C-alpha positions in Angstrom: 0.3 2.2 -14.5 -0.3 -1.7 -13.9 -1.8 -2.4 -10.7 1.2 -3.8 -8.9 2.7 -3.1 -5.4 6.4 -3.9 -6.0 8.0 -2.5 -3.0 7.1 -0.6 0.6 9.8 1.3 2.1 10.0 2.1 5.9 11.5 5.0 7.2 13.6 3.6 10.1 16.2 5.2 12.6 18.8 2.6 12.5 19.0 0.6 9.3 20.8 -2.1 11.1 19.0 -2.6 14.0 15.9 -3.1 11.6 17.3 -5.5 9.3 18.5 -7.4 12.7 14.6 -7.3 14.1 13.1 -8.3 10.5 15.6 -11.4 10.2 14.7 -12.4 13.4 11.2 -12.6 12.4 12.2 -14.8 9.1 12.5 -12.4 6.5 15.7 -12.6 4.4 17.5 -9.7 3.0 18.5 -9.6 -0.9 22.3 -9.5 -2.5 21.3 -5.3 -3.1 21.2 -4.5 0.3 23.9 -2.2 1.4 24.9 -0.5 4.7 22.2 2.6 3.7 19.6 0.2 3.1 18.2 -3.4 3.0 15.9 -5.2 0.8 13.7 -8.2 2.3 11.9 -10.4 0.4 8.6 -10.4 1.7 6.9 -12.7 -0.5 6.6 -11.5 -4.0 6.9 -7.4 -2.6 10.0 -6.4 -1.3 10.3 -4.6 2.3 13.0 -1.8 1.7 14.4 -0.5 4.9 16.0 3.3 4.6 16.8 5.8 6.8 14.2 7.8 8.0 15.8 10.8 7.2 17.4 10.0 3.9 14.1 8.3 2.8 12.4 12.0 3.8 14.8 13.9 1.5 14.8 11.2 -1.5 10.8 12.3 -1.2 11.6 16.3 -0.7 9.3 16.4 2.5 9.8 17.0 6.0 10.3 14.7 8.3 7.5 15.7 10.2 5.2 16.2 7.1 1.5 15.4 8.1 1.2 11.4 6.5 4.7 10.8 6.2 4.6 8.0 8.8 0.9 7.0 8.6 1.6 3.4 7.1 0.3 0.0 8.8 1.6 -3.2 6.8 -0.4 -6.0 7.0 0.3 -10.0 7.2 -2.7 -12.3 6.7 -2.3 -15.5 8.6 -4.1 -19.1 7.8 -5.9 -19.6 11.1 -6.7 -17.5 14.3 -4.3 -19.6 16.2 -1.6 -18.4 13.4 -2.3 -14.9 14.6 -1.8 -15.3 17.9 1.7 -17.3 17.2 2.9 -14.0 14.9 2.0 -11.7 17.6 4.3 -13.8 20.3 7.1 -14.0 17.7 6.9 -10.7 16.9 7.4 -9.5 20.4 9.7 -12.1 21.6 12.0 -10.3 18.5 11.9 -7.1 19.9 8.1 -5.6 18.8 5.8 -3.8 21.2 2.7 -5.2 21.2 -0.3 -2.4 20.3 -3.4 -4.6 20.5 -3.6 -8.2 21.7 -5.2 -10.4 19.2 -9.3 -10.3 19.2 -12.2 -11.0 17.0 -13.0 -7.9 14.7 -16.0 -6.4 13.7 -15.9 -7.4 10.3 -16.0 -11.2 10.9 -11.7 -11.6 11.3 -9.2 -12.0 14.1 -6.4 -9.4 14.3 -3.7 -7.6 16.4 -1.2 -5.1 16.0 2.6 -4.7 17.1 4.6 -2.1 16.5 8.2 -2.8 15.0 11.3 -1.0 17.0 10.6 2.0 14.8 7.1 2.4 15.9 5.9 1.0 12.1 2.7 -0.7 12.8 2.0 -4.1 11.5 -1.4 -5.5 11.7 -1.5 -9.6 12.0 -5.0 -11.0 11.2 -7.1 -13.7 10.4 -9.5 -12.8 7.0 -12.1 -15.8 6.6 -12.9 -14.1 3.4 -9.1 -13.6 1.7 -8.0 -17.1 0.3 -4.4 -17.9 0.6 -2.2 -19.3 -1.8 0.4 -22.9 -0.9 2.7 -19.6 -1.3 0.9 -17.4 1.5 -0.1 -14.7 -0.9 -3.8 -13.2 -0.8 -6.0 -14.2 -3.8 -8.4 -11.6 -4.0 -11.6 -12.3 -5.5 -11.8 -9.9 -8.3 -15.6 -10.3 -9.2 -16.9 -10.0 -12.9 -14.3 -6.8 -13.2 
């Protein structure tokens, strides 16, 4: 398997509502999107929005299966002030602020919001991650 994350799928209560929320945050839907599923460009990774029940059915797990909703997505910002701005934009688009931004134990600055379906997003400035011009995290792979 090639080490690559291509797509993150969120099981949502209402695909149309979720799409409107993410589009309000600036995500753009791809042409393959339909009423039942939306595919959003997330800077080299695709964010898919699919009904929670149909997603559980597709994966052959119970909707209440342990770990089924244990997901936190992350957005890395260039500067600490960008964290505050992103959190405010999310709240203005309909998110619920879960944890206001603050300095972290690991030396960064981060906060959390939840989208209308309760999916957690961490917004963080990590001084140890480089962000390329395209906004992608450039991980230092060391001597591996």
